[in-house]
Biopython code that builds the backbone (N, CA, C, O; Angstrom):
import numpy as np
from Bio.PDB.StructureBuilder import StructureBuilder

atoms = [
    (1, "UNK", "N", (9.076, -1.352, -13.171)),
    (1, "UNK", "CA", (8.343, -0.752, -11.911)),
    (1, "UNK", "C", (8.108, -1.204, -10.720)),
    (1, "UNK", "O", (7.685, -2.338, -10.495)),
    (2, "UNK", "N", (8.257, -0.710, -10.226)),
    (2, "UNK", "CA", (8.652, -1.167, -8.462)),
    (2, "UNK", "C", (7.104, -0.754, -7.950)),
    (2, "UNK", "O", (6.520, 0.298, -7.688)),
    (3, "UNK", "N", (6.788, -2.131, -7.959)),
    (3, "UNK", "CA", (5.515, -2.452, -6.884)),
    (3, "UNK", "C", (5.323, -2.253, -5.045)),
    (3, "UNK", "O", (6.080, -2.411, -4.086)),
    (4, "UNK", "N", (4.111, -1.892, -5.191)),
    (4, "UNK", "CA", (3.932, -1.471, -3.751)),
    (4, "UNK", "C", (2.822, -2.090, -2.993)),
    (4, "UNK", "O", (1.730, -1.565, -3.212)),
    (5, "UNK", "N", (2.828, -3.010, -2.212)),
    (5, "UNK", "CA", (1.383, -3.753, -2.146)),
    (5, "UNK", "C", (0.670, -3.136, -0.890)),
    (5, "UNK", "O", (1.284, -2.542, -0.004)),
    (6, "UNK", "N", (-0.818, -3.355, -0.903)),
    (6, "UNK", "CA", (-1.553, -2.475, 0.440)),
    (6, "UNK", "C", (-2.180, -2.949, 0.670)),
    (6, "UNK", "O", (-2.718, -3.694, -0.149)),
    (7, "UNK", "N", (-2.601, -2.874, 2.005)),
    (7, "UNK", "CA", (-3.419, -3.828, 2.533)),
    (7, "UNK", "C", (-4.933, -3.258, 2.962)),
    (7, "UNK", "O", (-4.624, -2.552, 3.923)),
    (8, "UNK", "N", (-5.893, -3.181, 2.871)),
    (8, "UNK", "CA", (-7.273, -2.085, 2.968)),
    (8, "UNK", "C", (-8.577, -2.250, 3.734)),
    (8, "UNK", "O", (-8.657, -3.438, 3.421)),
    (9, "UNK", "N", (-9.409, -2.107, 4.298)),
    (9, "UNK", "CA", (-10.338, -3.010, 4.806)),
    (9, "UNK", "C", (-11.322, -3.046, 3.725)),
    (9, "UNK", "O", (-11.229, -2.292, 2.756)),
    (10, "UNK", "N", (-12.398, -4.025, 3.884)),
    (10, "UNK", "CA", (-13.330, -4.050, 2.533)),
    (10, "UNK", "C", (-13.819, -2.816, 2.724)),
    (10, "UNK", "O", (-13.279, -2.198, 1.807)),
    (11, "UNK", "N", (-14.726, -1.774, 3.521)),
    (11, "UNK", "CA", (-15.355, -0.639, 2.915)),
    (11, "UNK", "C", (-14.306, 0.724, 2.901)),
    (11, "UNK", "O", (-14.880, 1.785, 2.660)),
    (12, "UNK", "N", (-12.732, 0.800, 3.152)),
    (12, "UNK", "CA", (-12.198, 1.614, 2.117)),
    (12, "UNK", "C", (-11.927, 0.708, 0.895)),
    (12, "UNK", "O", (-11.891, 1.198, -0.234)),
    (13, "UNK", "N", (-11.788, -0.260, 1.055)),
    (13, "UNK", "CA", (-11.012, -0.663, -0.767)),
    (13, "UNK", "C", (-12.751, -0.318, -1.730)),
    (13, "UNK", "O", (-12.840, 0.001, -2.916)),
    (14, "UNK", "N", (-13.745, -0.489, -0.890)),
    (14, "UNK", "CA", (-14.925, 0.150, -2.014)),
    (14, "UNK", "C", (-15.293, 1.555, -2.490)),
    (14, "UNK", "O", (-15.982, 2.020, -3.399)),
    (15, "UNK", "N", (-14.371, 2.147, -1.263)),
    (15, "UNK", "CA", (-14.741, 3.488, -1.631)),
    (15, "UNK", "C", (-13.575, 3.592, -2.348)),
    (15, "UNK", "O", (-13.661, 4.814, -2.464)),
    (16, "UNK", "N", (-12.584, 3.337, -2.909)),
    (16, "UNK", "CA", (-11.489, 2.912, -3.492)),
    (16, "UNK", "C", (-11.603, 2.917, -5.312)),
    (16, "UNK", "O", (-11.203, 3.504, -6.317)),
    (17, "UNK", "N", (-12.564, 1.658, -4.775)),
    (17, "UNK", "CA", (-12.968, 1.304, -6.195)),
    (17, "UNK", "C", (-13.599, 2.086, -6.645)),
    (17, "UNK", "O", (-13.000, 2.677, -7.543)),
    (18, "UNK", "N", (-14.816, 2.508, -6.435)),
    (18, "UNK", "CA", (-15.745, 3.223, -6.455)),
    (18, "UNK", "C", (-15.030, 4.561, -7.177)),
    (18, "UNK", "O", (-14.997, 4.866, -8.369)),
    (19, "UNK", "N", (-14.587, 5.102, -6.245)),
    (19, "UNK", "CA", (-13.587, 6.631, -6.893)),
    (19, "UNK", "C", (-13.033, 6.219, -7.878)),
    (19, "UNK", "O", (-13.276, 7.072, -8.731)),
    (20, "UNK", "N", (-12.213, 5.164, -8.483)),
    (20, "UNK", "CA", (-11.826, 4.778, -9.245)),
    (20, "UNK", "C", (-12.668, 4.642, -10.821)),
    (20, "UNK", "O", (-12.309, 4.962, -11.954)),
    (21, "UNK", "N", (-13.680, 4.141, -10.399)),
    (21, "UNK", "CA", (-14.855, 3.961, -10.839)),
    (21, "UNK", "C", (-14.948, 4.977, -12.090)),
    (21, "UNK", "O", (-14.826, 4.797, -13.301)),
    (22, "UNK", "N", (-15.291, 6.455, -11.073)),
    (22, "UNK", "CA", (-15.470, 7.721, -11.265)),
    (22, "UNK", "C", (-14.372, 8.495, -12.339)),
    (22, "UNK", "O", (-14.474, 9.170, -13.363)),
    (23, "UNK", "N", (-13.441, 8.063, -11.615)),
    (23, "UNK", "CA", (-12.633, 8.380, -12.598)),
    (23, "UNK", "C", (-11.441, 7.729, -14.018)),
    (23, "UNK", "O", (-10.331, 8.036, -14.453)),
    (24, "UNK", "N", (-12.842, 6.373, -14.408)),
    (24, "UNK", "CA", (-12.311, 5.828, -15.236)),
    (24, "UNK", "C", (-10.367, 5.167, -14.886)),
    (24, "UNK", "O", (-9.456, 4.760, -15.606)),
    (25, "UNK", "N", (-10.448, 5.266, -14.249)),
    (25, "UNK", "CA", (-9.251, 4.182, -14.190)),
    (25, "UNK", "C", (-9.219, 3.113, -13.439)),
    (25, "UNK", "O", (-10.128, 3.131, -12.610)),
    (26, "UNK", "N", (-8.586, 2.239, -13.387)),
    (26, "UNK", "CA", (-8.326, 0.854, -12.236)),
    (26, "UNK", "C", (-7.780, 1.296, -10.840)),
    (26, "UNK", "O", (-6.810, 2.010, -10.585)),
    (27, "UNK", "N", (-8.683, 0.667, -9.990)),
    (27, "UNK", "CA", (-8.432, 0.990, -8.864)),
    (27, "UNK", "C", (-6.840, 0.988, -7.792)),
    (27, "UNK", "O", (-6.476, 1.381, -6.684)),
    (28, "UNK", "N", (-6.261, 0.234, -9.049)),
    (28, "UNK", "CA", (-4.321, 0.744, -8.451)),
    (28, "UNK", "C", (-4.152, 1.863, -8.916)),
    (28, "UNK", "O", (-3.521, 2.758, -8.354)),
    (29, "UNK", "N", (-4.842, 1.959, -10.287)),
    (29, "UNK", "CA", (-4.435, 3.691, -10.781)),
    (29, "UNK", "C", (-4.378, 4.993, -10.006)),
    (29, "UNK", "O", (-3.807, 6.071, -9.843)),
    (30, "UNK", "N", (-5.032, 4.442, -9.757)),
    (30, "UNK", "CA", (-6.134, 4.968, -9.061)),
    (30, "UNK", "C", (-5.208, 5.942, -7.527)),
    (30, "UNK", "O", (-4.910, 7.105, -7.253)),
    (31, "UNK", "N", (-5.058, 4.409, -6.835)),
    (31, "UNK", "CA", (-4.268, 4.605, -5.729)),
    (31, "UNK", "C", (-3.050, 4.973, -6.129)),
    (31, "UNK", "O", (-2.710, 5.851, -5.337)),
    (32, "UNK", "N", (-2.244, 4.810, -6.867)),
    (32, "UNK", "CA", (-1.273, 5.470, -7.321)),
    (32, "UNK", "C", (-1.085, 6.210, -7.635)),
    (32, "UNK", "O", (0.134, 6.358, -7.721)),
    (33, "UNK", "N", (-1.953, 7.470, -8.147)),
    (33, "UNK", "CA", (-1.957, 8.760, -8.494)),
    (33, "UNK", "C", (-2.588, 9.402, -6.840)),
    (33, "UNK", "O", (-2.591, 10.584, -6.498)),
    (34, "UNK", "N", (-2.998, 8.420, -6.167)),
    (34, "UNK", "CA", (-3.831, 9.161, -5.154)),
    (34, "UNK", "C", (-2.314, 9.581, -3.688)),
    (34, "UNK", "O", (-2.207, 10.374, -2.753)),
    (35, "UNK", "N", (-1.623, 8.706, -4.183)),
    (35, "UNK", "CA", (-0.297, 8.743, -3.592)),
    (35, "UNK", "C", (0.943, 9.894, -3.952)),
    (35, "UNK", "O", (1.592, 10.638, -3.216)),
    (36, "UNK", "N", (0.951, 9.634, -5.717)),
    (36, "UNK", "CA", (1.761, 10.614, -6.144)),
    (36, "UNK", "C", (1.056, 12.013, -6.035)),
    (36, "UNK", "O", (1.852, 12.952, -6.016)),
    (37, "UNK", "N", (-0.577, 12.422, -5.944)),
    (37, "UNK", "CA", (-0.709, 13.243, -5.257)),
    (37, "UNK", "C", (-0.497, 14.043, -4.073)),
    (37, "UNK", "O", (-0.534, 15.272, -4.007)),
    (38, "UNK", "N", (-0.298, 13.324, -3.264)),
    (38, "UNK", "CA", (0.268, 13.450, -1.551)),
    (38, "UNK", "C", (1.505, 13.531, -1.253)),
    (38, "UNK", "O", (1.835, 14.052, -0.188)),
    (39, "UNK", "N", (2.030, 13.249, -1.750)),
    (39, "UNK", "CA", (3.676, 13.350, -1.865)),
    (39, "UNK", "C", (4.068, 15.039, -2.265)),
    (39, "UNK", "O", (4.907, 15.788, -1.764)),
    (40, "UNK", "N", (3.163, 15.242, -3.286)),
    (40, "UNK", "CA", (3.175, 17.043, -3.938)),
    (40, "UNK", "C", (2.910, 17.846, -3.289)),
    (40, "UNK", "O", (3.361, 18.964, -3.538)),
    (41, "UNK", "N", (2.089, 17.648, -2.200)),
    (41, "UNK", "CA", (1.572, 18.261, -1.247)),
    (41, "UNK", "C", (2.469, 18.340, 0.083)),
    (41, "UNK", "O", (2.298, 18.990, 1.115)),
    (42, "UNK", "N", (3.229, 17.675, -0.204)),
    (42, "UNK", "CA", (3.659, 17.393, 1.737)),
    (42, "UNK", "C", (5.467, 18.374, 0.779)),
    (42, "UNK", "O", (5.859, 18.219, -0.378)),
    (43, "UNK", "N", (6.056, 19.233, 1.857)),
    (43, "UNK", "CA", (7.321, 19.982, 2.181)),
    (43, "UNK", "C", (8.177, 18.243, 1.585)),
    (43, "UNK", "O", (7.752, 17.098, 1.429)),
    (44, "UNK", "N", (9.189, 18.753, 1.456)),
    (44, "UNK", "CA", (10.433, 17.750, 1.168)),
    (44, "UNK", "C", (10.989, 17.717, 2.111)),
    (44, "UNK", "O", (12.107, 17.316, 1.790)),
    (45, "UNK", "N", (10.969, 17.877, 3.124)),
    (45, "UNK", "CA", (11.868, 18.031, 4.605)),
    (45, "UNK", "C", (10.784, 16.838, 5.065)),
    (45, "UNK", "O", (11.195, 15.758, 5.490)),
    (46, "UNK", "N", (9.011, 17.219, 4.905)),
    (46, "UNK", "CA", (8.395, 15.797, 5.824)),
    (46, "UNK", "C", (8.407, 14.777, 5.119)),
    (46, "UNK", "O", (8.295, 13.594, 5.437)),
    (47, "UNK", "N", (8.560, 15.310, 4.044)),
    (47, "UNK", "CA", (8.409, 13.901, 2.399)),
    (47, "UNK", "C", (9.230, 12.848, 3.606)),
    (47, "UNK", "O", (8.792, 11.952, 4.328)),
    (48, "UNK", "N", (10.430, 13.359, 3.450)),
    (48, "UNK", "CA", (11.871, 12.638, 4.388)),
    (48, "UNK", "C", (11.863, 12.053, 5.224)),
    (48, "UNK", "O", (12.215, 10.884, 5.381)),
    (49, "UNK", "N", (11.181, 13.269, 6.364)),
    (49, "UNK", "CA", (11.415, 12.810, 7.742)),
    (49, "UNK", "C", (10.100, 11.474, 8.147)),
    (49, "UNK", "O", (10.244, 10.720, 9.109)),
    (50, "UNK", "N", (8.836, 11.414, 7.170)),
    (50, "UNK", "CA", (7.871, 10.556, 7.565)),
    (50, "UNK", "C", (8.288, 9.148, 6.541)),
    (50, "UNK", "O", (7.380, 8.329, 6.401)),
    (51, "UNK", "N", (9.382, 8.911, 5.962)),
    (51, "UNK", "CA", (10.050, 7.405, 4.992)),
    (51, "UNK", "C", (11.243, 7.071, 6.293)),
    (51, "UNK", "O", (11.823, 5.996, 6.442)),
    (52, "UNK", "N", (11.424, 8.413, 7.227)),
    (52, "UNK", "CA", (12.672, 7.809, 7.956)),
    (52, "UNK", "C", (12.440, 6.100, 8.778)),
    (52, "UNK", "O", (11.259, 6.115, 9.125)),
    (53, "UNK", "N", (12.839, 5.208, 9.050)),
    (53, "UNK", "CA", (13.017, 4.112, 9.554)),
    (53, "UNK", "C", (12.064, 3.440, 8.890)),
    (53, "UNK", "O", (11.432, 2.705, 9.648)),
    (54, "UNK", "N", (11.675, 3.400, 7.649)),
    (54, "UNK", "CA", (10.547, 2.190, 6.935)),
    (54, "UNK", "C", (11.830, 1.500, 6.418)),
    (54, "UNK", "O", (11.378, 1.181, 5.318)),
    (55, "UNK", "N", (12.483, 1.260, 6.411)),
    (55, "UNK", "CA", (13.562, 0.478, 5.733)),
    (55, "UNK", "C", (14.086, -0.497, 6.862)),
    (55, "UNK", "O", (14.878, -1.327, 6.417)),
    (56, "UNK", "N", (13.890, -0.573, 7.914)),
    (56, "UNK", "CA", (14.443, -1.480, 8.994)),
    (56, "UNK", "C", (13.587, -2.920, 9.326)),
    (56, "UNK", "O", (12.695, -3.011, 10.171)),
    (57, "UNK", "N", (13.979, -3.794, 8.630)),
    (57, "UNK", "CA", (13.265, -5.178, 9.170)),
    (57, "UNK", "C", (12.762, -5.922, 10.935)),
    (57, "UNK", "O", (13.500, -6.171, 11.888)),
    (58, "UNK", "N", (11.752, -6.041, 10.845)),
    (58, "UNK", "CA", (11.630, -6.642, 12.198)),
    (58, "UNK", "C", (12.722, -8.082, 12.592)),
    (58, "UNK", "O", (13.443, -8.582, 11.728)),
    (59, "UNK", "N", (12.671, -8.538, 13.871)),
    (59, "UNK", "CA", (13.735, -9.322, 14.121)),
    (59, "UNK", "C", (13.038, -10.305, 13.761)),
    (59, "UNK", "O", (11.890, -10.567, 14.122)),
    (60, "UNK", "N", (14.084, -11.205, 12.629)),
    (60, "UNK", "CA", (13.739, -12.775, 12.330)),
    (60, "UNK", "C", (13.022, -12.401, 11.302)),
    (60, "UNK", "O", (12.774, -13.383, 10.601)),
    (61, "UNK", "N", (12.469, -11.200, 10.791)),
    (61, "UNK", "CA", (11.815, -11.449, 9.795)),
    (61, "UNK", "C", (12.354, -12.542, 8.132)),
    (61, "UNK", "O", (13.530, -12.555, 7.769)),
    (62, "UNK", "N", (11.339, -13.265, 7.435)),
    (62, "UNK", "CA", (12.220, -13.918, 7.042)),
    (62, "UNK", "C", (11.197, -13.934, 5.092)),
    (62, "UNK", "O", (10.376, -14.701, 4.590)),
    (63, "UNK", "N", (11.836, -12.746, 4.647)),
    (63, "UNK", "CA", (11.469, -12.451, 3.072)),
    (63, "UNK", "C", (10.956, -13.952, 2.439)),
    (63, "UNK", "O", (9.980, -14.024, 1.692)),
    (64, "UNK", "N", (11.459, -14.693, 2.696)),
    (64, "UNK", "CA", (11.278, -15.921, 1.748)),
    (64, "UNK", "C", (10.046, -17.113, 2.465)),
    (64, "UNK", "O", (9.506, -18.064, 1.900)),
    (65, "UNK", "N", (9.896, -16.658, 3.787)),
    (65, "UNK", "CA", (8.857, -17.741, 4.212)),
    (65, "UNK", "C", (7.986, -17.082, 3.788)),
    (65, "UNK", "O", (7.930, -15.980, 3.242)),
    (66, "UNK", "N", (6.892, -18.241, 4.229)),
    (66, "UNK", "CA", (5.314, -18.355, 3.616)),
    (66, "UNK", "C", (4.401, -16.754, 4.413)),
    (66, "UNK", "O", (4.845, -16.465, 5.524)),
    (67, "UNK", "N", (3.447, -15.989, 3.970)),
    (67, "UNK", "CA", (2.714, -15.473, 4.094)),
    (67, "UNK", "C", (2.263, -15.966, 5.206)),
    (67, "UNK", "O", (3.027, -16.114, 6.159)),
    (68, "UNK", "N", (1.326, -16.208, 5.257)),
    (68, "UNK", "CA", (0.029, -17.553, 6.010)),
    (68, "UNK", "C", (1.334, -19.138, 5.918)),
    (68, "UNK", "O", (2.192, -19.585, 5.157)),
    (69, "UNK", "N", (0.557, -19.523, 7.543)),
    (69, "UNK", "CA", (0.625, -20.704, 7.542)),
    (69, "UNK", "C", (-0.156, -21.838, 7.378)),
    (69, "UNK", "O", (-0.956, -22.071, 8.284)),
    (70, "UNK", "N", (-0.099, -22.818, 6.162)),
    (70, "UNK", "CA", (-0.506, -23.986, 5.420)),
    (70, "UNK", "C", (-1.628, -24.548, 6.355)),
    (70, "UNK", "O", (-2.175, -25.602, 6.031)),
    (71, "UNK", "N", (-1.960, -23.960, 7.386)),
    (71, "UNK", "CA", (-2.469, -25.281, 8.650)),
    (71, "UNK", "C", (-4.280, -23.532, 7.795)),
    (71, "UNK", "O", (-5.485, -23.759, 7.696)),
    (72, "UNK", "N", (-3.496, -22.103, 7.428)),
    (72, "UNK", "CA", (-4.785, -21.405, 7.750)),
    (72, "UNK", "C", (-5.481, -21.490, 6.498)),
    (72, "UNK", "O", (-6.400, -20.768, 6.111)),
    (73, "UNK", "N", (-4.829, -22.651, 5.791)),
    (73, "UNK", "CA", (-5.848, -22.736, 4.244)),
    (73, "UNK", "C", (-6.497, -24.000, 4.243)),
    (73, "UNK", "O", (-6.727, -24.495, 3.139)),
    (74, "UNK", "N", (-6.797, -24.547, 5.145)),
    (74, "UNK", "CA", (-7.634, -26.343, 5.571)),
    (74, "UNK", "C", (-9.469, -25.477, 5.905)),
    (74, "UNK", "O", (-10.575, -25.996, 5.754)),
    (75, "UNK", "N", (-9.129, -24.085, 6.371)),
    (75, "UNK", "CA", (-10.998, -23.913, 6.985)),
    (75, "UNK", "C", (-11.621, -23.884, 5.773)),
    (75, "UNK", "O", (-12.846, -23.781, 5.711)),
]
sb = StructureBuilder()
sb.init_structure("model")
sb.init_model(0)
sb.init_chain("A")
sb.init_seg("    ")
for serial, (resi, resn, name, xyz) in enumerate(atoms, 1):
    if name == "N":
        sb.init_residue(resn, " ", resi, " ")
    sb.init_atom(name, np.array(xyz, "f"), 0.0, 1.0, " ", f" {name:<3s}", serial, name[0])
structure = sb.get_structure()
């Protein structure tokens, strides 16, 4: 199954984690269901329009490059 990585603020993650716990799911399972439910609510034309341009990469982007500079880990 393909993977999608999402960065959340700490307060939002706490809300997701609490909602997932109430639903007796892992946070990642809860997030997947939330995304699936949102796409089900949207008309197909709107969904495809929302995705336009998302595959364009920033100039100079290197997917093999480290996300963080090594010096950031020295702190």
